C-alpha positions, 0 to 999 in steps of 0.5 A: 392479511397485515400488519396490524401496529409496530412499537419499539421496546425501550426494555430491550434496548442494548449497546456494547462497544469493544477496542480492537486492533490493539486499541485502534479500532472501537467496534460498537454494537446495538440491539433494539426490539419492536412488538408486532401485532399482525394477522394470523399467519402472517408471513414471516418476510411481512413481519420484517420488512413491516414500516418501523422496523429498522431495513437491513443495511440500515445505519443506526441513528447518529452513527453512519458507518453502524449498519442493521446487519442481523434480525431475528422473530421471536413468536409469542402468539399466532398474533404478536411477535417481537423483532430484535435488530443487530447493528454492527459496525465500527466507530473512530475518535472523534472527528472535527465536528466530534462524529464517531466515524472510522475514517479517523482512526490513527493508522497501524504502523508495521515495521520490518525489512526483506532481504534480496540477493543483488549482484554486484560489480565492486566491492565495499571499498569501491574497487571494481570486481575483476581478474587479475587482467580486469576481466569484469567478473560476473555473477557474484552477488550479495545479500541486501536488506532493505527496510519496509513499512505497511500502513494501514488506514481507513479512507473515504474514498479509494482511486485506483489509477492514482494508485497505479501512478505512486505503484511506478515512482519513488518519493519526491519528498521526504518520507517519515524520515527518509530523503527524496528518492529512497523510498518505493511502494511495492504493495498496494491495496484496497478493500470495500466496506460498505455501511449503511449509505456510506462506504468506506476503504480499508487502505494497505501499503507497503513501501520498502526503503532502499539505502544509497549504497555506492550512490546518492540518496536520490538514486537509491532505486536507479539501476548501476552499471560498470561502464563498459562494451565491445565498442569504444570511442577514439579522437578522429580529426578534431571529433570522435568515431565510435569503433570496435574495440581491439586487443593487442593484436588488432584483433575485434574484442570478444569481451567488454572493455571498461569504458570511461564517462564518455566512452573511451577507454579506461588505461588498463588498471585505471579506476571504473566509471559506473552509468546509472539509469532512473527506471521510476517516475518520482511523487510526493508520498506526503501527499497520499495522508497515509501518515 
């Protein structure tokens, strides 16, 4: 058994192109057919794999992201078959060298928002939420609406270690108009797309932006709590000591007392002091190339 000859049929060549994803993507397909002369009863597998027939997964000449994904055999006679090859893939606008590639497709941007319930310790005007006897009232919450931006873009490479670093960060630069410290990546995923000998990644990133409520933009994602505790600083011998706070009867308090920025007790009716803690690192978001 043997393959006698393989000849391309120019009369059956065809192509189609379709915009999708709101004209962001251009999907393209090619069809070519080949005449194959072979011995009678030649196994179909040998016909598919005959020299001169494009292999499965091979890319169309000049289109490295368009792949041979399907083939059909039409039996004309015991010694004559027609093999049809179908290529499918995505191309984008021409790059620097006019190369058709999905890597140069523009990103897809979707703005939305998300609302969460956050515990609050002061009212809108900055007054502490306390009883008439200046005891903190806990458990009160308010809805906080954060804007979100979901970005989808194609990349040639994807580094999961870099992904892990950015998931623990806020922006160290101005990103899509939001100042340093207000943006945080809350979702970062990638899906591999293989095409011929070249692959690429469909990357999706969701960034959540927080308005700096009662703080600076740099500290928008810092944790902020009322400075209070069961211990306080007291002056002693030109220095200070940290002692258990006591009430008017000189008995240890069983409720936290408000403290100033240095840890001394705030006088009754005095202004509260809040302390903030950084819980994320900082990285340049523009360096990701998402926009």
